[in-house]
RODO-2510 file (C-alpha; in nm, 4 decimals, decimal comma):
residues 166
     n   res          X          Y          Z
     1     x    14,9946    11,7498     8,1472
     2     x    14,7655    11,8658     7,8715
     3     x    14,6657    12,2280     7,8197
     4     x    14,3532    12,1607     8,0289
     5     x    14,5602    12,0868     8,3394
     6     x    14,7691    12,3006     8,5723
     7     x    15,1059    12,4257     8,4560
     8     x    15,4056    12,4065     8,6862
     9     x    15,5100    12,7432     8,8226
    10     x    15,1860    12,9279     8,7490
    11     x    14,9805    13,0981     9,0168
    12     x    14,6044    13,1175     8,9733
    13     x    14,4499    13,4613     9,0078
    14     x    14,2409    13,3299     9,2989
    15     x    14,3265    13,0503     9,5371
    16     x    14,1060    12,7421     9,5701
    17     x    13,9909    12,8601     9,9138
    18     x    13,8943    13,2003     9,7675
    19     x    13,7050    13,0333     9,4824
    20     x    13,5241    12,8081     9,7296
    21     x    13,4269    13,1133     9,9363
    22     x    13,3092    13,2878     9,6171
    23     x    13,0653    12,9966     9,5763
    24     x    12,9352    13,0568     9,9293
    25     x    13,0840    12,7274    10,0449
    26     x    13,3276    12,6179    10,3106
    27     x    13,4922    12,2866    10,3720
    28     x    13,3017    12,0718    10,6203
    29     x    13,4775    11,8743    10,8913
    30     x    13,6299    11,5564    10,7523
    31     x    13,3671    11,2815    10,7693
    32     x    13,4268    11,0089    11,0251
    33     x    13,4911    10,6756    10,8527
    34     x    13,2111    10,4196    10,8832
    35     x    13,4509    10,1208    10,8654
    36     x    13,8230    10,0317    10,8763
    37     x    13,9840    10,2975    10,6516
    38     x    14,1112    10,6557    10,6585
    39     x    13,9456    10,9469    10,4747
    40     x    14,2516    11,0212    10,2567
    41     x    14,6158    10,9299    10,2182
    42     x    14,9036    11,1233    10,0685
    43     x    15,1541    10,9407     9,8486
    44     x    15,4179    11,1770     9,7140
    45     x    15,2460    11,4635     9,5336
    46     x    14,9111    11,2839     9,5138
    47     x    14,6315    11,2495     9,7675
    48     x    14,3816    10,9659     9,7241
    49     x    14,0503    11,0067     9,9029
    50     x    13,8317    10,7253    10,0214
    51     x    13,4797    10,7242     9,8842
    52     x    13,2747    11,0031    10,0373
    53     x    12,8984    11,0091    10,0804
    54     x    12,6562    11,3049    10,0750
    55     x    12,6708    11,3625    10,4487
    56     x    12,6130    11,6956    10,6234
    57     x    12,6724    11,7288    10,9973
    58     x    12,6885    11,3511    11,0309
    59     x    12,3578    11,2906    10,8520
    60     x    12,3150    11,1191    10,5152
    61     x    12,1022    11,3591    10,3072
    62     x    11,9109    11,0896    10,1138
    63     x    11,8909    10,7160    10,0635
    64     x    11,7843    10,4905     9,7814
    65     x    11,8360    10,4255     9,4138
    66     x    11,8633    10,6921     9,1451
    67     x    11,6183    10,6879     8,8558
    68     x    11,2847    10,8150     8,7291
    69     x    10,9692    10,7210     8,9152
    70     x    10,8066    10,6974     9,2535
    71     x    11,0334    10,6030     9,5402
    72     x    11,3522    10,6828     9,3458
    73     x    11,5992    10,9690     9,3907
    74     x    11,5594    11,2018     9,0929
    75     x    11,8727    11,2474     8,8802
    76     x    11,8888    11,6243     8,9418
    77     x    11,8649    11,5667     9,3177
    78     x    12,1359    11,3009     9,2891
    79     x    12,3616    11,5497     9,1070
    80     x    12,3240    11,7838     9,4052
    81     x    12,4103    11,4969     9,6363
    82     x    12,7203    11,4238     9,4252
    83     x    12,8234    11,7865     9,4766
    84     x    12,7928    11,7421     9,8552
    85     x    12,9936    11,4177     9,8400
    86     x    13,2572    11,5993     9,6314
    87     x    13,2827    11,8734     9,8932
    88     x    13,3364    11,6031    10,1566
    89     x    13,6065    11,4436     9,9396
    90     x    13,7698    11,7834     9,9003
    91     x    13,7716    11,8267    10,2803
    92     x    13,9484    11,4910    10,3210
    93     x    14,2009    11,5782    10,0496
    94     x    14,2679    11,9240    10,1959
    95     x    14,3208    11,7736    10,5401
    96     x    14,5805    11,5290    10,4053
    97     x    14,7478    11,8053    10,1991
    98     x    14,7802    12,0536    10,4854
    99     x    14,5101    12,2859    10,3559
   100     x    14,2946    12,3498    10,0523
   101     x    14,5418    12,5927     9,8975
   102     x    14,7999    12,3119     9,8831
   103     x    14,5720    12,1287     9,6386
   104     x    14,6834    12,2092     9,2835
   105     x    14,4160    12,0163     9,0937
   106     x    14,1786    11,7244     9,1013
   107     x    14,3199    11,4791     8,8479
   108     x    14,0753    11,1864     8,8750
   109     x    13,7169    11,1487     8,9951
   110     x    13,5364    10,8191     9,0392
   111     x    13,1660    10,8519     9,1019
   112     x    12,9374    10,5675     9,1989
   113     x    12,5611    10,5939     9,1536
   114     x    12,3231    10,3461     9,3194
   115     x    12,1052    10,2985     9,0142
   116     x    11,7621    10,1666     8,9356
   117     x    11,8193     9,8945     8,6702
   118     x    11,6662    10,1159     8,3986
   119     x    11,8765    10,4228     8,4840
   120     x    12,1646    10,5086     8,2485
   121     x    12,2328    10,8733     8,3383
   122     x    12,5247    10,8176     8,5751
   123     x    12,7494    11,0707     8,3925
   124     x    12,4929    11,3475     8,4435
   125     x    12,4684    11,2683     8,8136
   126     x    12,8455    11,2782     8,8629
   127     x    12,8561    11,6105     8,6794
   128     x    12,7487    11,7517     9,0164
   129     x    13,0930    11,6611     9,1514
   130     x    13,2864    11,7512     8,8362
   131     x    13,1274    12,0950     8,8118
   132     x    13,2230    12,1766     9,1724
   133     x    13,5841    12,0774     9,1093
   134     x    13,5890    12,2826     8,7897
   135     x    13,4565    12,5875     8,9756
   136     x    13,7144    12,5551     9,2534
   137     x    14,0216    12,4635     9,0466
   138     x    13,9431    12,5833     8,6942
   139     x    14,0881    12,2656     8,5433
   140     x    13,9540    11,9489     8,3867
   141     x    14,0030    11,5988     8,5272
   142     x    13,9753    11,2360     8,4224
   143     x    13,6579    11,0667     8,5421
   144     x    13,4554    10,7485     8,5692
   145     x    13,0820    10,7382     8,6475
   146     x    12,9698    10,3912     8,7488
   147     x    12,6233    10,2524     8,8184
   148     x    12,6070    10,0072     9,1084
   149     x    12,3364     9,8037     9,2811
   150     x    12,3854     9,9512     9,6285
   151     x    12,6224    10,1787     9,8203
   152     x    12,7131    10,1966    10,1898
   153     x    12,4268    10,3085    10,4149
   154     x    12,1989    10,2951    10,1056
   155     x    12,3481    10,6237     9,9832
   156     x    12,2489    10,7271     9,6303
   157     x    12,6011    10,8461     9,5369
   158     x    12,9634    10,8136     9,6438
   159     x    13,2604    11,0153     9,5174
   160     x    13,6336    10,9505     9,5440
   161     x    13,9165    11,1602     9,4029
   162     x    14,2868    11,1728     9,3336
   163     x    14,4391    11,5182     9,3761
   164     x    14,7722    11,6711     9,2800
   165     x    14,9158    11,8591     9,5781
   166     x    15,2182    12,0722     9,6621
***
């Protein structure tokens, strides 16, 4: 891995669960799938999450397209929603890994943004997810931020990850 990633055999000064607590956050229960899939699957030392929505206590926090203007989800609000979706993805990953402290790093993030046709700020929206992962793991990751016409349940954002685990 590059210098930005984790190094084998090193121990961070604080565990991911401690860093999450430092942020005043805790992992939510793993979201119940809305179709025929599982929240995450482990393959060797990687865990792949399914796409996660900005759901809290079973409720989608917002619906609609992201963009500027009346009736649209503002980009800064969407970034907050991406952070919530990322926390849900982290819960699914931690569950498959046997706990958050078994997660070494997030190596890949794919963020989907239900976008108004004129909206081109998808990377800024998905920064909400990337910044959370950076705060919890202290490492960088590869990422894609994709604008789409619509997401499940009319969610504004969806986040999926690949994590390196022990």
